[in-house]
C-alpha positions in Angstrom: 130.6 138.0 70.1 128.3 137.7 67.0 125.2 139.9 66.8 122.9 136.9 66.9 124.6 135.6 70.1 124.2 139.0 71.6 120.5 139.1 70.7 119.8 135.8 72.4 121.7 136.8 75.5 119.5 139.8 75.7 116.4 137.6 75.3 117.7 135.6 78.3 118.0 138.7 80.4 114.3 139.4 79.7 113.3 136.2 81.5 113.4 133.8 78.6 116.6 132.1 79.5 115.5 128.6 78.5 114.4 129.8 75.1 117.6 131.7 74.6 119.8 128.8 75.6 117.9 126.4 73.3 118.2 128.7 70.3 121.9 129.4 71.0 122.6 125.7 71.4 121.1 124.9 68.0 122.8 127.9 66.3 126.2 127.1 67.8 125.8 123.3 67.4 126.5 123.1 71.2 129.8 124.9 70.6 131.0 122.8 67.7 130.5 125.7 65.3 133.4 127.6 66.9 135.9 124.7 66.3 138.2 124.7 63.3 136.4 121.7 61.7 138.1 120.8 58.5 137.2 117.1 58.1 133.6 115.8 58.3 132.6 112.1 58.1 128.9 111.5 57.4 128.0 107.8 58.0 124.5 107.0 56.8 124.3 110.1 54.6 120.9 109.2 53.1 120.1 112.0 50.6 122.7 114.3 52.1 120.5 116.1 54.6 123.2 116.4 57.2 126.1 117.1 54.8 124.3 120.0 53.2 123.8 121.7 56.6 127.4 120.9 57.5 128.6 122.4 54.2 127.0 125.7 55.1 128.2 125.6 58.7 131.8 124.5 58.0 132.5 125.9 54.5 136.2 125.1 54.7 135.7 121.4 55.6 136.2 118.3 53.4 133.1 116.1 53.7 133.2 112.4 53.3 129.8 110.7 52.9 129.1 107.0 53.3 125.7 105.7 52.0 124.9 102.1 51.0 121.8 102.8 48.8 123.1 103.4 45.2 120.2 105.7 44.1 120.8 107.9 47.2 124.5 108.1 46.5 123.7 109.4 43.0 121.6 112.2 44.5 124.4 113.2 46.8 127.0 113.0 43.9 124.8 115.3 41.7 124.8 117.9 44.5 128.5 117.3 45.3 129.4 118.1 41.7 128.8 121.7 42.4 130.7 121.9 45.7 134.2 122.6 44.3 135.6 119.2 45.2 134.7 119.6 48.9 132.3 116.6 49.1 133.3 113.0 48.5 130.8 110.1 48.3 131.3 106.3 48.8 128.6 103.7 48.1 129.4 101.7 51.3 127.9 100.7 54.6 130.1 101.0 57.7 130.1 98.6 60.6 132.5 96.7 62.8 133.9 94.3 60.2 134.4 94.0 56.4 131.8 91.8 54.7 128.8 91.9 52.3 125.4 91.9 53.8 121.7 92.3 53.3 120.6 95.9 53.6 116.9 96.5 54.2 115.5 99.5 52.3 112.3 101.0 53.6 110.0 101.6 50.8 108.0 104.3 52.6 111.0 106.3 53.8 114.6 105.5 53.0 115.8 107.2 56.1 114.4 104.2 58.1 116.6 101.7 56.1 119.1 99.6 58.0 121.4 96.6 58.2 119.2 95.4 61.0 116.5 92.8 60.0 113.1 94.5 60.3 110.4 93.1 62.7 108.0 90.6 61.1 105.1 92.9 61.5 106.9 95.6 59.4 108.6 93.3 56.9 106.3 94.2 54.0 107.6 97.8 54.2 111.1 96.7 53.1 113.0 95.2 50.3 116.6 94.0 50.6 119.7 94.6 48.6 123.3 93.3 48.9 125.8 95.9 50.0 129.5 96.2 50.7 130.3 96.7 54.3 133.6 98.0 55.8 134.9 99.7 58.9 135.9 103.3 59.2 139.3 102.2 60.3 139.8 100.3 57.1 138.7 103.2 54.8 140.4 106.0 56.8 143.3 106.1 54.4 140.9 107.4 51.7 140.2 110.4 54.0 142.4 113.4 53.8 142.4 114.2 57.6 142.7 117.9 58.4 142.8 119.5 61.8 139.6 119.0 63.9 137.4 116.2 62.6 133.6 115.7 63.1 132.0 112.3 62.8 128.2 112.0 62.3 126.5 108.5 62.5 122.9 107.8 61.8 122.5 104.1 60.8 119.1 103.2 62.3 120.2 101.0 65.2 123.6 100.0 63.9 125.5 103.0 65.3 127.3 101.1 68.0 128.8 98.7 65.4 130.1 101.7 63.4 131.9 103.0 66.5 133.4 99.5 67.2 134.9 99.6 63.8 136.4 103.1 64.3 138.6 102.6 67.3 141.7 103.9 65.6 139.9 106.7 63.7 138.3 108.0 66.9 141.8 109.1 68.0 141.7 111.7 65.2 138.2 112.9 65.8 137.2 115.9 68.0 133.4 115.3 68.2 130.8 112.7 67.4 127.1 113.3 66.6 125.3 110.0 66.9 121.6 108.9 66.9 121.0 107.4 70.3 117.8 105.6 71.3 116.1 105.3 74.7 114.5 102.1 76.1 112.4 100.5 74.7 114.0 100.8 71.3 111.9 100.6 68.1 114.8 98.6 66.7 114.1 95.7 69.1 115.2 94.4 72.5 118.8 93.8 71.5 119.4 97.1 69.8 122.0 99.4 71.4 120.6 102.2 73.6 121.9 105.7 74.6 123.7 104.1 77.5 125.6 101.7 75.3 126.7 104.4 72.9 127.8 106.6 75.8 129.7 103.8 77.5 131.6 103.0 74.2 132.6 106.6 73.6 133.5 107.2 77.2 135.9 104.3 77.1 137.5 106.0 74.0 138.0 109.3 75.9 134.8 111.1 74.9 132.3 112.9 77.1 128.6 113.6 76.5 127.9 117.3 75.8 124.1 117.4 75.0 121.7 116.9 72.2 121.4 118.7 68.9 117.9 117.3 68.4 115.3 115.2 70.1 113.0 112.6 68.5 109.6 113.1 70.0 106.1 111.5 69.8 103.2 113.0 71.7 105.4 114.7 74.2 107.6 111.7 74.8 111.3 111.6 73.7 112.4 108.3 72.3 115.8 109.2 71.0 118.3 112.1 70.4 121.1 113.2 68.2 123.6 113.2 70.9 126.9 115.1 70.8 130.1 113.6 72.3 133.4 115.4 72.4 137.0 114.4 73.2 138.0 115.7 76.6 140.4 118.2 75.0 137.6 119.5 72.7 135.2 119.8 75.5 137.7 122.0 77.4 138.2 124.2 74.3 134.5 124.8 74.0 134.2 125.5 77.8 137.2 128.0 77.6 135.8 129.8 74.6 132.7 131.0 76.5 
């Protein structure tokens, strides 16, 4: 047992069990940290916020980033140049089919950019660019799959389409971290919700394991970064405790 895990278990015994469990879940990535993750796929990489954390947490993994905004790709590539060949970047959006499409870049915060058409009352916050779109299944040959693989998806309301384009790839993946929104969705009435994401992954043999992070406003949770594991992986995490 690591010294930090021992510390938080001691905290739990002192009557702060909820705090200890929360801290341990974040530290251990809900048990993912103990897996021999050697392949990480970051869909919707933005400026590389997730892949930088993943690089520290899984130093032996090869990380493949997909980001449709060219300027953001350049930022990731500049950082990746110092990562000893462990980080690979593709200027590409992922979805359920191969095409070219309008991509809406949020001028206030690029993290809110999406393939979804913005609502009329927020249209002035965006400008559009043409981007190449493909499926994870189509590009999977460019990925050097090694042992356990982790897929992270954060595409601002397009996450279900990414999963639908990854049916074959999911058979190689141990765990998925995906942004999942609760009703009503800020992305509109037709946007996929947590239940849709969960159903899609359950049908592919994955089970829900908890949330790495919640998205809150004034004490109300409107979405989570949910973790789903293959049944085999969930058993490994359970047996390791």
